[in-house]
Steps between C-alpha positions, in 0.01 A plus 500: 500500500681391195242387247753304280596287805156396612477160684149356565650341827533851651120555476206347675123510461355796688137513397257586221183679407252469210740673245853444616736268698770626737835345589743641764878485520634286777758763608422832334194694611349474148206342328423433141138525377433294187173503294264209475244393237251217459646151485334434166719768352823340640632423156351805324566810718218757474750788442839580355806574712463862405133502623602327827767763558256785431248346746752494779624843413149635517485368865819676582387831329165483665660462852757767448303756301153466639469309836813647652350854453184399676628268764836649567826394340639404840259204510549376139757264354457509119771252404652452161444274208783258422576256226602154617675211321235270362671188626511641849126578484416148372697328778348733755158402378575130554653559841197699644226280351474255786475792747197657344150443641300251289222748439738752351638258238223582250752761389870467409796728533613700197814324382518648154538888538782498766348807655459552867443773751774536755399642836626522863388205716269684746464181711876510579600867522846637553415682828757571767475207740625557845403149603562165347137448435387522127243767410134440529300608190114529508317512169149651515260534208271762660242528219249786454479727812184704432128468405380649170275804512436542128137571402539254221520206746184294451497283820495685829682208682814608312501832697469308828696184475859498339588309195745268692246387759238432231760314287591273789148345500521444121842338523407259774175403316707426197760296678795728461541534877376251762446762761398872484738768616368751748762755398349827373719743305316804633616412849868494384472818310320672790810636668346402826744277691241284654324442164833434337602252771158323452556482118847358521390242763241370251758497225710274720191287577423436133786620273375373168715683243481824685756440774840320498799505735852440386810428717832547326334463167308181590120509527415388851125584518227500218196328372473267212208551263229235541680333789311366801799555721505795744801727531737360772494766766718304735774500234453867453537566875814295502649723225377830642591453867874558478444826300249647734679385827829628369349837394342524854828391671303208654738219413465340841132587563169342413269624232169338415414427134230773518761760612742392224219540237387834640852638504564381149173656370584831674841513332335442171238771550780740595681423172184553294432834669854634473554806299775566259680830536288596800132514571334734235152474663225254536259399222144428606285614204358214281271721303178401666392414839491124593759398237753392767282244689358175358182340640647155464794572729471338844675796664278664756305773323481710817869508526527618136270791568693612798855416390729740324614389160717623214820398332823704507500655150847365405444153633487209256130424568406867441685510161338179392148609608526835317594322179226244541251788528580606149209265426236755534226331292509137610506234222129553431560873417818432314368231263301738278816702447686180407225434236535842358866431434443156359221620261731785385779252428275269298446797264857627518733207591817698402445718813561213740860601524403864552281403793782296649327183589810331634773755539757625461468660844689821434432876523234474229313246711507730800377787293205298383417410857468881570208519260265327742537776757244725314130436450396227246488669158377191320836445333658161457825653637325584830349146520838341429676704765226409755538130425878523537452685835274223611765237400767689710265483798449130444876444510507674845205278615693191416851601612695339786689655792831355618603591847858398603594480862832463685519518884697791639760446768472674839789723402318615185185577688698717740674677222183564310280608790742611765380241749669503839520181701208615716297584188572158351386333820183696519423402128578148566276474807214677306524229220636733238477339147827377356699729286573412138665669210267470200461571132176506307453435129212464265497221236272337247447811303436374153276704279142366458418426134243740345290210371454346849208745570224266374630208705526728813131611453384140470690396813360802688144401404552146611648591834228751589217278368621202710536704812155666459327160432668322794463796738872477585486139606712202389474125554517422875792261471725765361350832614781598742863451554606229742351625835740723679835418353635749747328312781779243471746765603262627766465153652872466556632420852448836682697405815617819673884521496690723727860620437730660743556878437 
């Protein structure tokens, strides 16, 4: 990519979050991530170009020096900071403006610094494609996969019902979403295939901003915040059917919508459980009995007790879960340590740089994190290290997983698994799931700001208080997703079709 020859017509709007806007190249598998700031600051940018560059470089350093060590460098794409021509950035801002959601336009794209983060386009990966079908990419924001067991937790409900399930009630009551998602992160992180299948099914039923499907770089399935519209399952089936049937070598056979969805979910579960570099064992310990099951989950409790569970230790879900569990105190136990640091800095403001509030994320930062491994000695250094460790865990709780899938050909399956014609026929007749080559990546790994701790505590208190007061209930009109979105697939014509053998 030649920066001095940038043309805004080669880029298109890709998406945006609270802090940045992303554009993707129409031919190259690349995206640019540009910073945003409040619209009222559009003519008076809140930071200099040097500060903008440092902010983006901190994200790169945090990914490459901190998160890659915890999550595995094979899953991480740190990217690089680039300087762009200002005229290109201004023209790009004009071009993408009418593609942006109205509710995101309270912020504007940074057109003054010329800084951007260049990353691979994970929705359009450069996988080997034996077929002419574009890759499918599934983005999952799994959220926190365990229950806290800290003795500093003041409300017992937090040790029984996961944060995501409680937060759903609060979000629906406040109008952020019209319907409640029945997805529970603890089911996905269980390692139990039935529970994982159950979790992904509910992500499909009510995706919110936790589940998206891309085809050839285009989003084909998602939810819009605050929208009354339900996800279009029929459209999803239309897109998925050729992939699943080709993978099953069922081009001329009939598959119900339910079978298509079940096969798709099974392929996704396989990718999430796959191990890099061989299976190094199974992780089941969550530092306390009962931390892997949420009372709000609709999955049959009897099946949880009698079903085996555990994640392959080198799988993407296991790496994320272990990093999330660096939060050993919960926000309630962590807040007093944050106050210890802030009170110290009020007396000694010059030590703010020493305690590394916002980077740089280098070896010195990693050495500071080591200080929280010992017992609390009452020092401000210990407190600062513990807060930073919590912020790292929060990044893992808010990350996204991108799974890219490309159907394998029959020849590749035989080469990879040594299948004979008779073996292939047996697998076909036993409804063997389709074979896909896949890649798994982790994204959305920005460092959480040190000063976000008070806001996180207030939000935690609001969520738990609302859930406790309402007893886990929400307004009847919006309490559940649209009844049985999967039932549409199950009601399809089930005429028995015979084919000659």
